[in-house]
N, CA, C and O atoms as a CHARMM CRD file, in Angstrom:
* protein
*
  304
    1    1 MET  N    -15.71200  32.50000 -18.79200 PROA 1      0.00000
    2    1 MET  CA   -15.23700  31.14600 -18.55300 PROA 1      0.00000
    3    1 MET  C    -16.08200  30.05200 -19.21200 PROA 1      0.00000
    4    1 MET  O    -15.62200  28.91200 -19.27000 PROA 1      0.00000
    5    2 PRO  N    -17.27900  30.33200 -19.70900 PROA 2      0.00000
    6    2 PRO  CA   -18.07900  29.24900 -20.30100 PROA 2      0.00000
    7    2 PRO  C    -17.33600  28.49500 -21.40000 PROA 2      0.00000
    8    2 PRO  O    -17.47500  27.27700 -21.50900 PROA 2      0.00000
    9    3 ASN  N    -16.54500  29.20300 -22.22000 PROA 3      0.00000
   10    3 ASN  CA   -15.81400  28.51600 -23.28100 PROA 3      0.00000
   11    3 ASN  C    -14.78400  27.55100 -22.71500 PROA 3      0.00000
   12    3 ASN  O    -14.57500  26.47300 -23.27300 PROA 3      0.00000
   13    4 GLN  N    -14.13700  27.92100 -21.61400 PROA 4      0.00000
   14    4 GLN  CA   -13.16700  27.03500 -20.97800 PROA 4      0.00000
   15    4 GLN  C    -13.86900  25.80000 -20.41100 PROA 4      0.00000
   16    4 GLN  O    -13.34500  24.68900 -20.48400 PROA 4      0.00000
   17    5 THR  N    -15.05300  26.00800 -19.85100 PROA 5      0.00000
   18    5 THR  CA   -15.82100  24.89000 -19.31800 PROA 5      0.00000
   19    5 THR  C    -16.17300  23.90800 -20.43300 PROA 5      0.00000
   20    5 THR  O    -16.07000  22.69400 -20.25400 PROA 5      0.00000
   21    6 LYS  N    -16.58600  24.43500 -21.57700 PROA 6      0.00000
   22    6 LYS  CA   -16.90000  23.57600 -22.72000 PROA 6      0.00000
   23    6 LYS  C    -15.65600  22.84000 -23.20700 PROA 6      0.00000
   24    6 LYS  O    -15.71100  21.65500 -23.53300 PROA 6      0.00000
   25    7 ALA  N    -14.54000  23.55300 -23.25200 PROA 7      0.00000
   26    7 ALA  CA   -13.29200  22.93500 -23.70300 PROA 7      0.00000
   27    7 ALA  C    -12.86000  21.82800 -22.74800 PROA 7      0.00000
   28    7 ALA  O    -12.40200  20.77100 -23.18100 PROA 7      0.00000
   29    8 ASP  N    -13.00700  22.07400 -21.44700 PROA 8      0.00000
   30    8 ASP  CA   -12.66100  21.05800 -20.45800 PROA 8      0.00000
   31    8 ASP  C    -13.56200  19.83100 -20.58900 PROA 8      0.00000
   32    8 ASP  O    -13.09500  18.69400 -20.51000 PROA 8      0.00000
   33    9 ALA  N    -14.84900  20.07300 -20.78800 PROA 9      0.00000
   34    9 ALA  CA   -15.79400  18.96100 -20.94000 PROA 9      0.00000
   35    9 ALA  C    -15.47000  18.14100 -22.18500 PROA 9      0.00000
   36    9 ALA  O    -15.51700  16.91200 -22.15400 PROA 9      0.00000
   37   10 LEU  N    -15.14500  18.81500 -23.26300 PROA 10     0.00000
   38   10 LEU  CA   -14.79900  18.11700 -24.50200 PROA 10     0.00000
   39   10 LEU  C    -13.51800  17.29900 -24.32300 PROA 10     0.00000
   40   10 LEU  O    -13.43800  16.15700 -24.77600 PROA 10     0.00000
   41   11 ALA  N    -12.52900  17.88200 -23.66800 PROA 11     0.00000
   42   11 ALA  CA   -11.26300  17.16700 -23.43400 PROA 11     0.00000
   43   11 ALA  C    -11.49100  15.92900 -22.56400 PROA 11     0.00000
   44   11 ALA  O    -10.91800  14.87000 -22.82100 PROA 11     0.00000
   45   12 THR  N    -12.32600  16.06800 -21.54100 PROA 12     0.00000
   46   12 THR  CA   -12.62200  14.93400 -20.66800 PROA 12     0.00000
   47   12 THR  C    -13.34900  13.83400 -21.43100 PROA 12     0.00000
   48   12 THR  O    -13.02100  12.65600 -21.29400 PROA 12     0.00000
   49   13 THR  N    -14.32700  14.21800 -22.23000 PROA 13     0.00000
   50   13 THR  CA   -15.07800  13.24200 -23.01700 PROA 13     0.00000
   51   13 THR  C    -14.16400  12.54100 -24.01800 PROA 13     0.00000
   52   13 THR  O    -14.25300  11.32800 -24.20400 PROA 13     0.00000
   53   14 GLN  N    -13.29600  13.30000 -24.65300 PROA 14     0.00000
   54   14 GLN  CA   -12.35600  12.70700 -25.60700 PROA 14     0.00000
   55   14 GLN  C    -11.42200  11.72800 -24.89600 PROA 14     0.00000
   56   14 GLN  O    -11.10900  10.66500 -25.43200 PROA 14     0.00000
   57   15 HSD  N    -10.98300  12.08000 -23.70600 PROA 15     0.00000
   58   15 HSD  CA   -10.13000  11.19400 -22.90300 PROA 15     0.00000
   59   15 HSD  C    -10.86200   9.88500 -22.59400 PROA 15     0.00000
   60   15 HSD  O    -10.30200   8.80100 -22.76100 PROA 15     0.00000
   61   16 TYR  N    -12.11400   9.99000 -22.14400 PROA 16     0.00000
   62   16 TYR  CA   -12.90000   8.78900 -21.83600 PROA 16     0.00000
   63   16 TYR  C    -13.12800   7.94500 -23.08900 PROA 16     0.00000
   64   16 TYR  O    -13.04900   6.71700 -23.03900 PROA 16     0.00000
   65   17 PHE  N    -13.41100   8.60800 -24.21200 PROA 17     0.00000
   66   17 PHE  CA   -13.66000   7.89100 -25.46100 PROA 17     0.00000
   67   17 PHE  C    -12.41400   7.11300 -25.89200 PROA 17     0.00000
   68   17 PHE  O    -12.48900   5.93200 -26.22900 PROA 17     0.00000
   69   18 THR  N    -11.27700   7.79300 -25.87500 PROA 18     0.00000
   70   18 THR  CA   -10.02800   7.15100 -26.26900 PROA 18     0.00000
   71   18 THR  C     -9.72000   5.95700 -25.36500 PROA 18     0.00000
   72   18 THR  O     -9.31000   4.89600 -25.83700 PROA 18     0.00000
   73   19 ASN  N     -9.92200   6.14300 -24.07600 PROA 19     0.00000
   74   19 ASN  CA    -9.69900   5.04000 -23.14200 PROA 19     0.00000
   75   19 ASN  C    -10.68500   3.90200 -23.38200 PROA 19     0.00000
   76   19 ASN  O    -10.31600   2.73100 -23.30500 PROA 19     0.00000
   77   20 ALA  N    -11.94100   4.24500 -23.67200 PROA 20     0.00000
   78   20 ALA  CA   -12.94500   3.20500 -23.92400 PROA 20     0.00000
   79   20 ALA  C    -12.51300   2.33400 -25.09300 PROA 20     0.00000
   80   20 ALA  O    -12.51100   1.10700 -24.99500 PROA 20     0.00000
   81   21 VAL  N    -12.15000   2.96400 -26.18700 PROA 21     0.00000
   82   21 VAL  CA   -11.73000   2.20500 -27.36700 PROA 21     0.00000
   83   21 VAL  C    -10.50900   1.35200 -27.03200 PROA 21     0.00000
   84   21 VAL  O    -10.44900   0.17900 -27.39900 PROA 21     0.00000
   85   22 GLY  N     -9.54700   1.93400 -26.34500 PROA 22     0.00000
   86   22 GLY  CA    -8.33900   1.19100 -25.98700 PROA 22     0.00000
   87   22 GLY  C     -8.62500  -0.00200 -25.09600 PROA 22     0.00000
   88   22 GLY  O     -8.12800  -1.10100 -25.34200 PROA 22     0.00000
   89   23 PHE  N     -9.42600   0.21100 -24.05800 PROA 23     0.00000
   90   23 PHE  CA    -9.74500  -0.88000 -23.12700 PROA 23     0.00000
   91   23 PHE  C    -10.53000  -1.99800 -23.81200 PROA 23     0.00000
   92   23 PHE  O    -10.25900  -3.17900 -23.59900 PROA 23     0.00000
   93   24 ILE  N    -11.50300  -1.61300 -24.63200 PROA 24     0.00000
   94   24 ILE  CA   -12.33000  -2.61300 -25.31200 PROA 24     0.00000
   95   24 ILE  C    -11.48800  -3.42200 -26.29600 PROA 24     0.00000
   96   24 ILE  O    -11.56600  -4.65000 -26.33200 PROA 24     0.00000
   97   25 ASP  N    -10.68300  -2.72000 -27.09300 PROA 25     0.00000
   98   25 ASP  CA    -9.83200  -3.42900 -28.05500 PROA 25     0.00000
   99   25 ASP  C     -8.79800  -4.30500 -27.35500 PROA 25     0.00000
  100   25 ASP  O     -8.47200  -5.39100 -27.83400 PROA 25     0.00000
  101   26 GLU  N     -8.29000  -3.83700 -26.23300 PROA 26     0.00000
  102   26 GLU  CA    -7.31900  -4.63700 -25.47900 PROA 26     0.00000
  103   26 GLU  C     -7.97400  -5.92000 -24.95100 PROA 26     0.00000
  104   26 GLU  O     -7.35900  -6.98700 -24.94400 PROA 26     0.00000
  105   27 ALA  N     -9.21500  -5.79800 -24.51500 PROA 27     0.00000
  106   27 ALA  CA    -9.91100  -6.95300 -23.93900 PROA 27     0.00000
  107   27 ALA  C    -10.41400  -7.93500 -25.00000 PROA 27     0.00000
  108   27 ALA  O    -10.38500  -9.14700 -24.78700 PROA 27     0.00000
  109   28 PHE  N    -10.87700  -7.41200 -26.15000 PROA 28     0.00000
  110   28 PHE  CA   -11.55900  -8.27000 -27.12800 PROA 28     0.00000
  111   28 PHE  C    -10.88700  -8.35200 -28.49300 PROA 28     0.00000
  112   28 PHE  O    -11.35300  -9.07800 -29.37100 PROA 28     0.00000
  113   29 GLY  N     -9.81900  -7.62800 -28.67500 PROA 29     0.00000
  114   29 GLY  CA    -9.11900  -7.66600 -29.95900 PROA 29     0.00000
  115   29 GLY  C     -9.25800  -6.36600 -30.72900 PROA 29     0.00000
  116   29 GLY  O    -10.24700  -5.64400 -30.60400 PROA 29     0.00000
  117   30 GLU  N     -8.23600  -6.09100 -31.52800 PROA 30     0.00000
  118   30 GLU  CA    -8.17800  -4.85600 -32.30700 PROA 30     0.00000
  119   30 GLU  C     -9.41800  -4.69600 -33.19900 PROA 30     0.00000
  120   30 GLU  O     -9.81700  -5.62700 -33.89900 PROA 30     0.00000
  121   31 GLY  N    -10.00600  -3.52000 -33.16000 PROA 31     0.00000
  122   31 GLY  CA   -11.15800  -3.21400 -33.99600 PROA 31     0.00000
  123   31 GLY  C    -12.50200  -3.59100 -33.39900 PROA 31     0.00000
  124   31 GLY  O    -13.54000  -3.26300 -33.97300 PROA 31     0.00000
  125   32 TYR  N    -12.50600  -4.27600 -32.25500 PROA 32     0.00000
  126   32 TYR  CA   -13.76600  -4.72600 -31.65300 PROA 32     0.00000
  127   32 TYR  C    -14.63500  -3.53800 -31.25200 PROA 32     0.00000
  128   32 TYR  O    -15.85200  -3.56300 -31.43500 PROA 32     0.00000
  129   33 ALA  N    -14.01100  -2.50400 -30.70800 PROA 33     0.00000
  130   33 ALA  CA   -14.77300  -1.32300 -30.28300 PROA 33     0.00000
  131   33 ALA  C    -15.46800  -0.66100 -31.47000 PROA 33     0.00000
  132   33 ALA  O    -16.61900  -0.23800 -31.36300 PROA 33     0.00000
  133   34 ALA  N    -14.77300  -0.57400 -32.59400 PROA 34     0.00000
  134   34 ALA  CA   -15.37000   0.03500 -33.78600 PROA 34     0.00000
  135   34 ALA  C    -16.56100  -0.77100 -34.28800 PROA 34     0.00000
  136   34 ALA  O    -17.51800  -0.20700 -34.81900 PROA 34     0.00000
  137   35 ARG  N    -16.50500  -2.07000 -34.12400 PROA 35     0.00000
  138   35 ARG  CA   -17.61300  -2.92900 -34.56100 PROA 35     0.00000
  139   35 ARG  C    -18.75000  -2.98900 -33.54100 PROA 35     0.00000
  140   35 ARG  O    -19.84400  -3.46200 -33.85000 PROA 35     0.00000
  141   36 HSD  N    -18.48500  -2.50800 -32.32700 PROA 36     0.00000
  142   36 HSD  CA   -19.48400  -2.55400 -31.25300 PROA 36     0.00000
  143   36 HSD  C    -19.57200  -1.20300 -30.53000 PROA 36     0.00000
  144   36 HSD  O    -19.16700  -1.08300 -29.37400 PROA 36     0.00000
  145   37 PRO  N    -20.10100  -0.19800 -31.21800 PROA 37     0.00000
  146   37 PRO  CA   -20.17400   1.14400 -30.62100 PROA 37     0.00000
  147   37 PRO  C    -21.04600   1.19100 -29.36400 PROA 37     0.00000
  148   37 PRO  O    -20.92400   2.11800 -28.56300 PROA 37     0.00000
  149   38 GLU  N    -21.91700   0.20800 -29.18800 PROA 38     0.00000
  150   38 GLU  CA   -22.74300   0.18400 -27.97600 PROA 38     0.00000
  151   38 GLU  C    -21.88000  -0.00800 -26.72600 PROA 38     0.00000
  152   38 GLU  O    -22.24100   0.45600 -25.64500 PROA 38     0.00000
  153   39 LEU  N    -20.74400  -0.68700 -26.87400 PROA 39     0.00000
  154   39 LEU  CA   -19.83200  -0.84000 -25.74000 PROA 39     0.00000
  155   39 LEU  C    -19.15400   0.48700 -25.40000 PROA 39     0.00000
  156   39 LEU  O    -18.94000   0.80600 -24.23000 PROA 39     0.00000
  157   40 ILE  N    -18.82400   1.24700 -26.43100 PROA 40     0.00000
  158   40 ILE  CA   -18.24000   2.57100 -26.19600 PROA 40     0.00000
  159   40 ILE  C    -19.26700   3.45500 -25.49000 PROA 40     0.00000
  160   40 ILE  O    -18.93500   4.15800 -24.53600 PROA 40     0.00000
  161   41 ALA  N    -20.50600   3.41800 -25.95900 PROA 41     0.00000
  162   41 ALA  CA   -21.56400   4.22300 -25.33800 PROA 41     0.00000
  163   41 ALA  C    -21.75600   3.84000 -23.87400 PROA 41     0.00000
  164   41 ALA  O    -21.90500   4.70900 -23.01600 PROA 41     0.00000
  165   42 ALA  N    -21.75300   2.54900 -23.59200 PROA 42     0.00000
  166   42 ALA  CA   -21.92200   2.09400 -22.20700 PROA 42     0.00000
  167   42 ALA  C    -20.74700   2.54800 -21.34100 PROA 42     0.00000
  168   42 ALA  O    -20.94200   2.94900 -20.19300 PROA 42     0.00000
  169   43 PHE  N    -19.54500   2.48800 -21.87800 PROA 43     0.00000
  170   43 PHE  CA   -18.35800   2.93500 -21.15100 PROA 43     0.00000
  171   43 PHE  C    -18.46200   4.42300 -20.84200 PROA 43     0.00000
  172   43 PHE  O    -18.19500   4.84600 -19.71700 PROA 43     0.00000
  173   44 LEU  N    -18.84900   5.22200 -21.83800 PROA 44     0.00000
  174   44 LEU  CA   -18.98400   6.66700 -21.62700 PROA 44     0.00000
  175   44 LEU  C    -20.07200   6.97700 -20.61000 PROA 44     0.00000
  176   44 LEU  O    -19.90100   7.86600 -19.77500 PROA 44     0.00000
  177   45 GLN  N    -21.17100   6.26700 -20.66800 PROA 45     0.00000
  178   45 GLN  CA   -22.24600   6.48300 -19.70500 PROA 45     0.00000
  179   45 GLN  C    -21.77500   6.13500 -18.29600 PROA 45     0.00000
  180   45 GLN  O    -22.05100   6.87100 -17.34900 PROA 45     0.00000
  181   46 THR  N    -21.07900   5.03700 -18.15900 PROA 46     0.00000
  182   46 THR  CA   -20.55300   4.64500 -16.85300 PROA 46     0.00000
  183   46 THR  C    -19.55600   5.67900 -16.33500 PROA 46     0.00000
  184   46 THR  O    -19.56900   6.02300 -15.15300 PROA 46     0.00000
  185   47 SER  N    -18.70500   6.16700 -17.21000 PROA 47     0.00000
  186   47 SER  CA   -17.73700   7.19500 -16.81800 PROA 47     0.00000
  187   47 SER  C    -18.43400   8.46000 -16.34200 PROA 47     0.00000
  188   47 SER  O    -18.01300   9.07000 -15.35900 PROA 47     0.00000
  189   48 ALA  N    -19.49800   8.85600 -17.03100 PROA 48     0.00000
  190   48 ALA  CA   -20.24700  10.05800 -16.63700 PROA 48     0.00000
  191   48 ALA  C    -20.91500   9.86400 -15.27800 PROA 48     0.00000
  192   48 ALA  O    -20.92200  10.77600 -14.45100 PROA 48     0.00000
  193   49 ILE  N    -21.46600   8.69700 -15.05200 PROA 49     0.00000
  194   49 ILE  CA   -22.09900   8.40900 -13.75900 PROA 49     0.00000
  195   49 ILE  C    -21.06500   8.44500 -12.64600 PROA 49     0.00000
  196   49 ILE  O    -21.30600   9.03800 -11.59400 PROA 49     0.00000
  197   50 GLU  N    -19.91900   7.81700 -12.86800 PROA 50     0.00000
  198   50 GLU  CA   -18.85400   7.81900 -11.85900 PROA 50     0.00000
  199   50 GLU  C    -18.36600   9.23400 -11.57000 PROA 50     0.00000
  200   50 GLU  O    -18.11200   9.58000 -10.41600 PROA 50     0.00000
  201   51 ALA  N    -18.23300  10.05100 -12.60900 PROA 51     0.00000
  202   51 ALA  CA   -17.79600  11.43500 -12.41900 PROA 51     0.00000
  203   51 ALA  C    -18.82100  12.22200 -11.60800 PROA 51     0.00000
  204   51 ALA  O    -18.45000  13.01200 -10.74000 PROA 51     0.00000
  205   52 ALA  N    -20.09700  12.01400 -11.88300 PROA 52     0.00000
  206   52 ALA  CA   -21.15700  12.70700 -11.14100 PROA 52     0.00000
  207   52 ALA  C    -21.16800  12.27300  -9.67600 PROA 52     0.00000
  208   52 ALA  O    -21.32600  13.10200  -8.77900 PROA 52     0.00000
  209   53 ILE  N    -21.00300  10.99300  -9.44100 PROA 53     0.00000
  210   53 ILE  CA   -20.96800  10.49700  -8.06000 PROA 53     0.00000
  211   53 ILE  C    -19.77400  11.08600  -7.32100 PROA 53     0.00000
  212   53 ILE  O    -19.89400  11.50000  -6.16800 PROA 53     0.00000
  213   54 GLY  N    -18.63400  11.12300  -7.97900 PROA 54     0.00000
  214   54 GLY  CA   -17.44300  11.69500  -7.36500 PROA 54     0.00000
  215   54 GLY  C    -17.61000  13.16700  -7.04300 PROA 54     0.00000
  216   54 GLY  O    -17.19200  13.62300  -5.97800 PROA 54     0.00000
  217   55 ALA  N    -18.22200  13.91900  -7.96000 PROA 55     0.00000
  218   55 ALA  CA   -18.45500  15.34500  -7.72000 PROA 55     0.00000
  219   55 ALA  C    -19.42900  15.53900  -6.56000 PROA 55     0.00000
  220   55 ALA  O    -19.23600  16.42400  -5.72600 PROA 55     0.00000
  221   56 GLY  N    -20.45500  14.72800  -6.50900 PROA 56     0.00000
  222   56 GLY  CA   -21.42100  14.81600  -5.40300 PROA 56     0.00000
  223   56 GLY  C    -20.78500  14.48300  -4.07400 PROA 56     0.00000
  224   56 GLY  O    -21.05000  15.14200  -3.06800 PROA 56     0.00000
  225   57 ARG  N    -19.95500  13.47300  -4.06500 PROA 57     0.00000
  226   57 ARG  CA   -19.25700  13.06700  -2.84300 PROA 57     0.00000
  227   57 ARG  C    -18.33100  14.18500  -2.36100 PROA 57     0.00000
  228   57 ARG  O    -18.27900  14.48300  -1.16800 PROA 57     0.00000
  229   58 GLN  N    -17.60500  14.79500  -3.28700 PROA 58     0.00000
  230   58 GLN  CA   -16.69500  15.88400  -2.93000 PROA 58     0.00000
  231   58 GLN  C    -17.47700  17.09100  -2.40100 PROA 58     0.00000
  232   58 GLN  O    -17.08300  17.70100  -1.40700 PROA 58     0.00000
  233   59 SER  N    -18.57200  17.43000  -3.06100 PROA 59     0.00000
  234   59 SER  CA   -19.39500  18.54700  -2.60900 PROA 59     0.00000
  235   59 SER  C    -19.95500  18.29800  -1.21800 PROA 59     0.00000
  236   59 SER  O    -19.96200  19.19500  -0.37600 PROA 59     0.00000
  237   60 SER  N    -20.41600  17.10500  -0.98300 PROA 60     0.00000
  238   60 SER  CA   -20.96700  16.74900   0.32400 PROA 60     0.00000
  239   60 SER  C    -19.90300  16.86700   1.41000 PROA 60     0.00000
  240   60 SER  O    -20.16900  17.37000   2.50200 PROA 60     0.00000
  241   61 GLN  N    -18.71100  16.40200   1.10300 PROA 61     0.00000
  242   61 GLN  CA   -17.61700  16.48800   2.06700 PROA 61     0.00000
  243   61 GLN  C    -17.28000  17.94600   2.36400 PROA 61     0.00000
  244   61 GLN  O    -17.04300  18.30300   3.51800 PROA 61     0.00000
  245   62 GLU  N    -17.25700  18.78300   1.34200 PROA 62     0.00000
  246   62 GLU  CA   -16.95100  20.20500   1.54000 PROA 62     0.00000
  247   62 GLU  C    -18.01400  20.89000   2.39000 PROA 62     0.00000
  248   62 GLU  O    -17.68800  21.71900   3.23900 PROA 62     0.00000
  249   63 VAL  N    -19.27300  20.55400   2.17000 PROA 63     0.00000
  250   63 VAL  CA   -20.35100  21.13200   2.96300 PROA 63     0.00000
  251   63 VAL  C    -20.22000  20.71200   4.42100 PROA 63     0.00000
  252   63 VAL  O    -20.36900  21.53300   5.32600 PROA 63     0.00000
  253   64 CYS  N    -19.94200  19.43800   4.64200 PROA 64     0.00000
  254   64 CYS  CA   -19.77700  18.94900   6.02200 PROA 64     0.00000
  255   64 CYS  C    -18.60800  19.64200   6.71800 PROA 64     0.00000
  256   64 CYS  O    -18.72500  20.04400   7.87600 PROA 64     0.00000
  257   65 GLU  N    -17.49300  19.78300   6.02200 PROA 65     0.00000
  258   65 GLU  CA   -16.33500  20.45300   6.61100 PROA 65     0.00000
  259   65 GLU  C    -16.64700  21.91100   6.93700 PROA 65     0.00000
  260   65 GLU  O    -16.22900  22.41100   7.98200 PROA 65     0.00000
  261   66 THR  N    -17.36600  22.58800   6.07000 PROA 66     0.00000
  262   66 THR  CA   -17.73800  23.97900   6.30400 PROA 66     0.00000
  263   66 THR  C    -18.67200  24.09000   7.50300 PROA 66     0.00000
  264   66 THR  O    -18.50800  24.98500   8.33200 PROA 66     0.00000
  265   67 LEU  N    -19.63800  23.20100   7.60300 PROA 67     0.00000
  266   67 LEU  CA   -20.55700  23.22500   8.74600 PROA 67     0.00000
  267   67 LEU  C    -19.81400  22.98900  10.05800 PROA 67     0.00000
  268   67 LEU  O    -20.11800  23.61600  11.07200 PROA 67     0.00000
  269   68 LEU  N    -18.84200  22.08600  10.03200 PROA 68     0.00000
  270   68 LEU  CA   -18.06800  21.83500  11.24900 PROA 68     0.00000
  271   68 LEU  C    -17.24800  23.06200  11.64600 PROA 68     0.00000
  272   68 LEU  O    -17.08900  23.34100  12.83500 PROA 68     0.00000
  273   69 LYS  N    -16.73000  23.79200  10.66700 PROA 69     0.00000
  274   69 LYS  CA   -15.98700  25.01000  10.95700 PROA 69     0.00000
  275   69 LYS  C    -16.89500  26.10100  11.52000 PROA 69     0.00000
  276   69 LYS  O    -16.47800  26.88900  12.36800 PROA 69     0.00000
  277   70 LEU  N    -18.14400  26.14000  11.03900 PROA 70     0.00000
  278   70 LEU  CA   -19.08800  27.16400  11.47900 PROA 70     0.00000
  279   70 LEU  C    -19.80800  26.80500  12.76500 PROA 70     0.00000
  280   70 LEU  O    -20.43700  27.66400  13.38200 PROA 70     0.00000
  281   71 LYS  N    -19.72600  25.56700  13.17000 PROA 71     0.00000
  282   71 LYS  CA   -20.43600  25.08500  14.36900 PROA 71     0.00000
  283   71 LYS  C    -20.19000  25.97000  15.58900 PROA 71     0.00000
  284   71 LYS  O    -21.15300  26.31300  16.27400 PROA 71     0.00000
  285   72 PRO  N    -18.94100  26.35900  15.89700 PROA 72     0.00000
  286   72 PRO  CA   -18.73700  27.20900  17.08200 PROA 72     0.00000
  287   72 PRO  C    -19.46600  28.55600  17.00200 PROA 72     0.00000
  288   72 PRO  O    -19.90100  29.08700  18.02400 PROA 72     0.00000
  289   73 ARG  N    -19.59800  29.10100  15.80400 PROA 73     0.00000
  290   73 ARG  CA   -20.30900  30.37600  15.63400 PROA 73     0.00000
  291   73 ARG  C    -21.80800  30.22300  15.92400 PROA 73     0.00000
  292   73 ARG  O    -22.44300  31.12200  16.47400 PROA 73     0.00000
  293   74 PHE  N    -22.34400  29.08600  15.54700 PROA 74     0.00000
  294   74 PHE  CA   -23.77300  28.84500  15.74200 PROA 74     0.00000
  295   74 PHE  C    -24.11600  28.40800  17.15800 PROA 74     0.00000
  296   74 PHE  O    -25.14500  28.80200  17.70500 PROA 74     0.00000
  297   75 PHE  N    -23.26400  27.60600  17.73700 PROA 75     0.00000
  298   75 PHE  CA   -23.58700  26.98900  19.03400 PROA 75     0.00000
  299   75 PHE  C    -22.65900  27.38400  20.17200 PROA 75     0.00000
  300   75 PHE  O    -22.81300  26.91200  21.29900 PROA 75     0.00000
  301   76 GLY  N    -21.70300  28.24500  19.87800 PROA 76     0.00000
  302   76 GLY  CA   -20.82400  28.73300  20.93400 PROA 76     0.00000
  303   76 GLY  C    -19.66600  27.86600  21.27200 PROA 76     0.00000
  304   76 GLY  O    -18.87700  28.20600  22.15300 PROA 76     0.00000
């Protein structure tokens, strides 16, 4: 599965990149993103941070739900 994981990561990054260029050009005019790659980089960094926070939040919720299910086994 490692190749699928890489393919998924690449597809996600490409999606974020395409959206970054589109959003920036929509806000500031056609070609602005190409002239200001630092804005694309900032958008991608923000997207990565948001994705990490979301994954952490989901993992935390899953752990809490599992602990609640196991609570009767531990405490009767």
